[in-house]
C-alpha positions in Angstrom: -10.4 7.8 41.5 -12.1 5.0 39.3 -11.0 4.2 35.2 -12.6 4.1 32.3 -12.0 2.7 28.9 -15.1 3.4 26.5 -15.7 4.6 22.9 -19.4 5.1 21.3 -19.4 6.0 17.6 -22.0 6.0 15.1 -20.7 5.3 11.3 -20.4 3.6 8.2 -19.4 -0.2 7.6 -16.4 0.3 5.1 -16.9 -3.2 3.8 -18.8 -6.2 4.4 -17.6 -7.7 7.9 -14.9 -10.5 7.7 -15.5 -13.5 10.2 -12.0 -14.6 11.5 -12.4 -18.4 12.9 -9.6 -19.0 16.1 -8.2 -22.3 16.6 -8.5 -21.9 20.2 -11.3 -19.0 20.8 -14.8 -18.7 19.1 -14.9 -17.2 16.0 -15.4 -13.1 15.9 -16.2 -10.5 13.2 -13.9 -7.5 12.1 -15.0 -4.9 10.2 -14.2 -0.8 9.6 -16.5 1.9 9.9 -15.8 5.5 8.7 -17.0 8.4 10.9 -17.1 12.1 9.2 -16.1 15.1 10.7 -17.2 18.3 9.1 -16.3 21.9 9.6 -16.1 25.7 8.0 -13.5 27.8 8.0 -13.4 30.9 6.0 -17.0 30.2 4.2 -15.3 26.5 3.1 -16.5 23.4 3.9 -14.1 21.1 5.0 -14.3 17.1 5.7 -12.1 14.0 7.5 -13.0 10.6 7.4 -11.5 8.9 10.3 -11.4 4.6 10.1 -11.7 2.6 12.8 -11.2 -1.1 13.2 -13.7 -2.8 15.3 -13.7 -6.3 16.7 -17.2 -8.1 17.2 -17.5 -11.0 19.7 -20.7 -12.9 20.8 -23.4 -12.1 20.9 -23.4 -9.8 18.3 -20.8 -11.6 16.0 -23.4 -13.8 13.9 -25.7 -10.7 13.4 -22.9 -8.7 12.2 -21.7 -11.4 9.8 -25.0 -12.1 8.3 -27.0 -8.7 8.2 -24.4 -5.8 7.7 -22.8 -4.9 5.0 -20.9 -1.9 3.4 -22.4 1.6 3.5 -24.7 0.2 6.7 -24.8 2.8 9.2 -24.1 1.4 12.7 -23.7 2.1 16.4 -20.7 1.1 18.2 -20.2 1.1 22.0 -16.8 -0.5 23.3 -13.5 -0.4 24.8 -9.7 -0.1 23.1 -7.7 -2.4 22.8 -3.9 -1.8 22.0 -1.6 -5.0 20.5 1.5 -4.7 19.6 3.8 -7.1 17.7 7.5 -7.5 15.8 7.5 -8.7 12.3 10.2 -11.3 11.2 12.3 -8.9 10.1 12.6 -6.9 13.6 10.2 -4.1 12.9 7.6 -2.9 15.4 4.1 -2.4 15.2 1.3 -1.6 16.9 -2.7 -1.5 16.2 -5.3 -0.1 18.4 -9.0 -1.7 17.7 -12.4 -0.8 19.4 -13.2 -4.3 21.1 -17.4 -3.8 20.8 -19.7 -4.8 23.6 -22.6 -3.5 21.8 -23.6 -3.3 18.3 -26.3 -1.9 16.6 -27.6 -1.6 13.1 -28.9 1.9 12.6 -30.2 2.0 8.9 -29.5 -0.3 6.0 -27.6 1.4 2.9 -29.8 -0.8 0.8 -33.2 0.3 2.7 -31.9 4.0 1.5 -31.8 3.3 -2.3 -35.4 1.9 -2.1 -36.9 5.0 -1.4 -38.7 7.0 -3.6 -36.8 10.4 -5.2 -37.9 13.4 -4.2 -37.7 16.9 -6.3 
């Protein structure tokens, strides 16, 4: 049986993406996106926001850094990557990110604000 490590998300950027310059590797961009889950229970609507850490490398990194901003709706397709490390005081940490293999800007937040209001 083959293995599969694939994640597909559509969500909104939480902040402006940040470029990280590496000493021994090319620069990449990190960002967080939020996905929302809605459901009804006993007539009441509930909402859960899940935050995802994304790492974007070439060829998308330059585009993301220049053209994406907080509130924009984006499509991400990538794979999970978990990192483990130990802090100086001996505490063990773990973080799971999504390494983006495909990144698309679907809708700019600023474009929506420019649309005429309907009543």
